[in-house]
C-alpha positions, 0 to 999 in steps of 0.5 A: 562550716570552716571559716574562710581565711588565708590559711584555710584557703591555702589548705583548701587548694592543697586538699583539692589538688591532693584528692584530685590527683589521686582521683585522676591517677585512680581513673587513669589506671582503670581507664587504661583497662576498662575490661579489667575493672568490669571483671572486678565489678563482676567479682563484687557482684558474685561475691556480695549479697544483701540478705538473700538478694544476690547481684548476679542479675546485674552481671551484664551491666558490668562493662557499663558500670565500669565505664561509669565509675571510671568516668565519674572518678575522672570527672571529679578529679578534673573538677577538683583541680580546676575548681569547677562546680565547687559545690556539686563537686564537694557533694559528689566527692563526699558521696563517692568517698563515703561509698568507697570507705564503707565498701573497703571496710566491709571488704577488709573485714570479710575478705570476700574480694581480695583486691578492690582494683582501685588502682587497676593492675598498676598498684596492688593494695591489700584490703586493709591498705585500701581502707586506710588509704580511703581514711586518709583521703576522707580528711581532705574530703571533709575539709573540701565539703565544709568549705564548699560555700566559699565559691562566690564567682559564677563560671557556669559556661567554663565549668560546663565545658570542662565537665563535658570535655572530661567526660568525653575524653575519658569515654573515648580513652576507655572505649579505645582501650576496650576495642584494642589492647590497653595502651599501657599494660600493667599486667604480668603478661606485658610484651617483653616480659620473660615469664619463666626466670629459670628457663636456662637452668636445664631442670627436669620434670618429675613424676608424682603419684597419688594414693588414697587411704582405704580407711580414712579417704585421705589423699597423699601425693609424693615422688618416687623416693617418698613412696619408697620411704613409706614402704620402708617404714611400713611393709604393709603400707601398700595394703592400706593405700590404693593408687589413684594416679600419676602426674607430671610436675614441671620444675618451672614456675611462671612469675610476674617479673615485676615482683616475682609473684607466682602467676597462675596459668595452668594449661592441660590437654583433653586428657588432663596432661600438663602443657603449661611449660610446653606452650609458655616456655616455647623453647622449640620455637615461637608459639602463637596462642589463640586465647578464648576465655568465653567461647560463646561470646566470639563473634564473626569477626573473631572467628575470621581472625582465628582462621586468618592467623591460623593460616598465617602461622602455617605459612610462616612455620609457626606453631598455632594453638588454641587455649580456652576455658570452655568445656571440651564438647563446647570448644569442639562444637565451636571449632568444628562449626567454624571449619577449624577442625585441625587446630591444636587445642588446650584448656585453662582457667577463664580468669587466667586467660583474662589476666593474660589478654583481654581480647576474646579471642586474643593472640599472644606470641610466646618464644623462650618464655617471653611475651613477643606480642599481643594482639586484639582480634580486631587488630589481627591484620597487624600480626602480618607485619610481625617479623617472624623468623621463617624456617627454611 
């Protein structure tokens, strides 16, 4: 135990506030987007295993575990700052930091999950940065734990009210953000962000061909100039390689305006043709994207929202397109089963769609590569109030 003294008491208060504020910041950045944290929990469950035991069976519990973790962090942060239930808080803090430190060390060594999501999408850290961040927090954590017996006064009623209020506040806050789009969007697809920086440079798409080496099975993708160079260097090149296919390559890249990092959002049609720039660039007028990252989870209210916004888009002269991660047969069965036969549809990766918008289904309005609006399907009625420019 640490001896109680004036100096140690000051250090104790500083330690409580330092760790408490970090916990509050961490819980807030995750609480503003609980579904994002749930997706991260699912990622851990899928990537990790103990011996031959996997955690796939617990995937349905991810949303609950997400809210439980966020609420626990917020509760500990509040109790640290207010000095509530000091002995209990010290034990909870020690156990949580021990778990976080061990987890992030394993993450840093194995790199099975490339981002722990400890600060949601607000602050991105590498696995080693996250581990050393926890090591720094471990120092005041140990001090707080060793000083836990300094509390002599009893404020059970006050401490209980503080704890209950903290739990209630975070649960309400988290549930609101689950049933609506996050009140603060830390993701690249934030309303107002321009996702293609060089949109106005007038770049042209290029065609690339893919060939396969008949002897080794090696694949080579190149443009027309590189292909001519191959024939020039080896007149018998055509006998050694066979044509596989041709693809169109867009010169435009989707980037995160915050740090210019590449944002993956591939969009293709049923034939595999790339439509990413066509939909995200939206240079010929606004495009209302209806995103569906898990078609089997779309409920009746979601189906009605799709039908209503499709009709609204037609009335306002706005292009409407569905982007889903489902297989073509599954998506067509969903569309035809809900009398949405004449819908323009495309395919993308479920993780890319989830990163764009959490709602399933969700609605994203793009124009000139800029995110003009995002709506949860439960708030689809608000789209009617958007000031669309109606074409005459």
